[in-house]
C-alpha positions as CSV (number, residue, x, y, z in Angstrom):
1,M,-44.9,45.2,14.4
2,G,-43.7,43.0,16.6
3,Y,-44.5,40.0,18.3
4,P,-46.3,39.6,20.2
5,Q,-48.5,42.3,18.2
6,D,-48.2,40.2,15.1
7,A,-49.8,36.9,16.5
8,L,-53.5,39.0,17.1
9,A,-55.9,39.5,15.2
10,D,-57.4,42.5,13.8
11,E,-58.9,45.0,16.4
12,E,-57.8,43.0,19.2
13,E,-56.2,44.2,22.4
14,L,-53.2,43.2,24.1
15,L,-53.7,43.2,28.1
16,L,-50.9,41.5,29.1
17,H,-47.9,39.6,27.9
18,H,-45.2,38.0,30.4
19,H,-41.8,35.8,29.9
20,P,-42.2,32.8,32.4
21,H,-40.7,34.1,35.6
22,W,-37.5,34.9,36.3
23,K,-36.7,32.3,38.7
24,M,-36.3,29.7,35.8
25,L,-32.9,31.7,35.3
26,V,-31.1,30.7,38.7
27,L,-30.1,27.4,37.8
28,P,-28.2,28.3,34.7
29,A,-26.4,31.5,36.0
30,A,-25.2,29.1,39.1
31,T,-24.2,27.1,36.6
32,F,-22.2,29.6,34.3
33,I,-20.8,31.1,37.6
34,V,-19.6,27.5,38.7
35,V,-18.4,26.1,35.2
36,T,-16.2,29.6,34.6
37,A,-14.9,29.6,37.9
38,L,-13.6,25.3,37.6
39,A,-12.6,26.2,33.6
40,G,-10.4,29.3,35.3
41,F,-8.7,27.0,37.7
42,G,-8.3,24.1,35.1
43,I,-6.3,26.8,32.7
44,G,-4.4,28.0,35.4
45,V,-3.1,24.6,36.8
46,A,-2.7,23.4,33.3
47,S,-0.6,26.7,32.6
48,A,1.9,26.1,35.6
49,R,2.1,22.4,35.6
50,L,2.8,21.8,31.7
51,D,5.2,23.9,28.8
52,G,4.6,24.3,25.3
53,T,2.0,21.6,23.2
54,A,0.7,20.1,26.2
55,S,-0.4,23.1,27.9
56,T,-1.9,24.9,24.8
57,T,-3.5,21.4,24.2
58,A,-5.0,21.9,27.7
59,V,-6.3,24.8,27.4
60,I,-7.9,24.4,24.5
61,V,-9.6,21.6,26.0
62,V,-10.6,23.0,29.0
63,A,-12.3,26.0,26.8
64,V,-14.0,23.6,24.5
65,V,-15.6,21.7,27.2
66,W,-16.5,25.4,29.1
67,A,-18.1,26.6,26.0
68,A,-20.4,23.2,25.5
69,L,-21.7,23.7,29.2
70,V,-22.1,27.1,28.6
71,A,-24.0,26.4,25.7
72,W,-25.7,23.3,26.7
73,R,-26.8,24.5,30.6
74,C,-27.2,28.8,30.5
75,I,-27.9,29.8,26.8
76,A,-30.0,27.0,25.7
77,P,-32.4,27.9,28.7
78,L,-31.9,31.2,28.0
79,I,-33.7,31.6,24.8
80,S,-36.0,29.3,25.3
81,W,-36.9,31.4,27.9
82,K,-37.2,34.1,25.6
83,C,-38.6,32.4,22.9
84,T,-41.6,31.9,25.8
85,H,-44.9,33.9,25.4
86,F,-48.0,34.3,27.7
87,I,-50.5,36.4,26.9
88,V,-53.7,37.8,27.5
89,T,-55.8,39.9,25.2
90,D,-59.3,41.0,25.1
91,R,-60.7,37.8,23.0
92,R,-58.1,34.7,24.1
93,V,-55.1,33.6,25.7
94,L,-52.0,32.3,24.1
95,I,-49.7,30.4,24.7
96,R,-46.3,30.8,22.1
97,Q,-43.3,28.9,23.0
98,G,-40.2,27.3,20.7
99,V,-37.0,27.9,19.0
100,I,-37.1,25.9,15.9
101,T,-40.0,24.7,16.4
102,H,-43.6,26.9,17.4
103,S,-45.9,25.8,19.4
104,G,-48.8,27.3,20.5
105,I,-52.4,26.8,22.5
106,D,-55.1,29.5,22.0
107,I,-58.1,29.6,24.3
108,P,-60.6,31.5,23.7
109,M,-62.0,33.6,26.8
110,S,-65.9,32.3,26.0
111,R,-64.5,28.7,26.6
112,I,-63.1,29.5,30.0
113,S,-64.8,27.8,32.5
114,N,-62.4,28.0,35.5
115,V,-59.1,30.2,36.8
116,Q,-57.3,28.9,39.4
117,F,-53.9,29.7,41.0
118,R,-51.6,27.9,43.5
119,H,-48.2,29.2,44.4
120,G,-46.2,27.9,47.9
121,L,-44.2,30.4,50.5
122,V,-41.4,30.5,48.2
123,D,-43.3,31.6,45.3
124,R,-45.4,34.2,47.3
125,M,-41.8,35.8,47.9
126,L,-40.9,35.5,44.5
127,G,-44.0,37.0,43.4
128,T,-44.9,33.7,41.2
129,G,-46.7,30.7,41.2
130,T,-48.9,28.0,38.7
131,L,-51.8,29.3,37.0
132,I,-54.3,26.6,36.4
133,I,-57.5,27.5,33.3
134,A,-60.1,25.1,32.6
135,S,-61.7,25.3,29.2
136,A,-65.0,24.4,28.5
137,S,-64.0,20.7,26.9
138,D,-60.6,20.4,27.5
139,D,-58.8,19.3,30.5
140,P,-57.5,22.0,32.6
141,L,-54.4,23.4,31.5
142,E,-51.4,24.1,33.8
143,F,-49.1,27.1,33.7
144,D,-45.9,27.6,36.1
145,D,-44.3,30.4,36.8
146,I,-46.4,33.0,36.1
147,P,-45.2,36.4,37.1
148,R,-47.7,38.2,39.4
149,V,-49.9,35.2,39.0
150,Q,-52.2,36.4,41.7
151,R,-53.0,39.6,38.8
152,V,-53.2,37.4,36.0
153,H,-55.7,35.3,37.6
154,S,-57.6,38.4,38.4
155,L,-57.5,40.1,35.1
156,L,-58.5,36.6,33.5
157,Y,-61.6,36.8,35.8
158,Q,-62.9,39.7,35.2
159,Q,-61.8,39.2,31.3
160,V,-64.3,36.1,31.2
161,F,-67.0,37.5,33.8
162,D,-66.8,40.6,30.7
163,S,-67.0,37.9,28.5
164,L,-70.1,36.5,29.9
165,E,-71.9,39.2,30.0
166,F,-71.4,40.5,26.6
167,R,-72.7,36.9,25.4
168,R,-75.6,36.9,27.7
169,S,-76.5,40.8,27.0
170,G,-76.6,39.7,22.8
171,E,-78.7,36.6,23.7
172,F,-81.2,39.2,25.2
173,R,-81.5,41.4,22.6
174,R,-82.0,38.5,20.1
175,S,-84.5,37.0,22.3
176,G,-86.2,40.2,23.3
177,E,-86.4,39.2,26.8
178,Y,-83.5,41.9,28.2
179,R,-83.7,42.8,31.6
180,P,-81.7,45.9,33.3
181,G,-79.5,44.9,35.7
182,E,-79.9,41.0,35.3
183,Y,-77.3,39.1,35.4
184,R,-76.1,35.4,36.3
185,S,-73.1,35.3,39.5
186,S,-69.8,34.1,37.8
187,G,-70.1,30.9,40.2
188,D,-72.5,29.9,37.7
189,I,-70.1,29.3,34.9
190,D,-70.7,25.8,33.5
191,G,-71.9,25.1,37.0
192,D,-68.5,25.9,38.8
193,E,-67.0,28.6,40.4
194,L,-64.9,30.6,37.9
195,G,-61.9,31.6,40.1
196,H,-60.1,30.9,43.5
197,E,-56.6,29.8,45.1
198,V,-56.1,26.6,45.3
199,D,-53.8,25.5,48.2
200,G,-53.9,21.7,47.9
201,P,-53.1,19.5,44.5
202,S,-54.4,20.2,41.4
203,P,-57.6,19.3,39.5
204,D,-57.9,16.1,38.7
205,G,-56.9,15.7,35.4
206,A,-54.9,18.4,34.9
207,R,-52.4,18.8,32.4
208,P,-49.4,21.2,32.2
209,G,-49.4,23.5,29.7
210,W,-45.6,24.3,30.3
211,R,-43.0,23.4,32.8
212,A,-40.2,25.9,33.5
213,G,-41.2,27.0,29.5
214,R,-41.1,23.8,27.7
215,R,-43.7,21.7,27.4
216,R,-44.2,18.1,29.1
């Protein structure tokens, strides 16, 4: 059983699994192209203007510098992107990230009190944005570069609403006060509106959950 399935509990249903949006790989890809072009130019100049041992030494130096830059600015971000997971199940939201040192955040659906998203013009064109999740007792968490953020927002809204209705129906059954058709609107969750689009700044106190695939 592969990841993220091995992070789930028994009978927990996986609804969504995303890595951060591919836009975080644009800069590493551009860096690779530029560094490779410069390395090729440097090797060509060294081969044309130097002879013997000097030419060989120059080529080795250029190759080593190229490999170091590619590993630092291209391969490392790619691995970080691949090892960052945003997961939604029918019970919770999970964030897993890290290569050598792993870190994670679990947010139970029953604890989520507010779901918002924010995206500018470029993000709308690319189909991404920032998701903001507020739990009942903690500061809001921001997750940048979420692919199809509106779809994720709608999914979370529905799951939180279903969780609320399930808990309420259980309370009614235990108390004997259940009345068919009785419900409370999603706007009553902790006195706050559950989900809406945010065009302006983040809510006061919001803290980032990840930023381009890494924690701040």
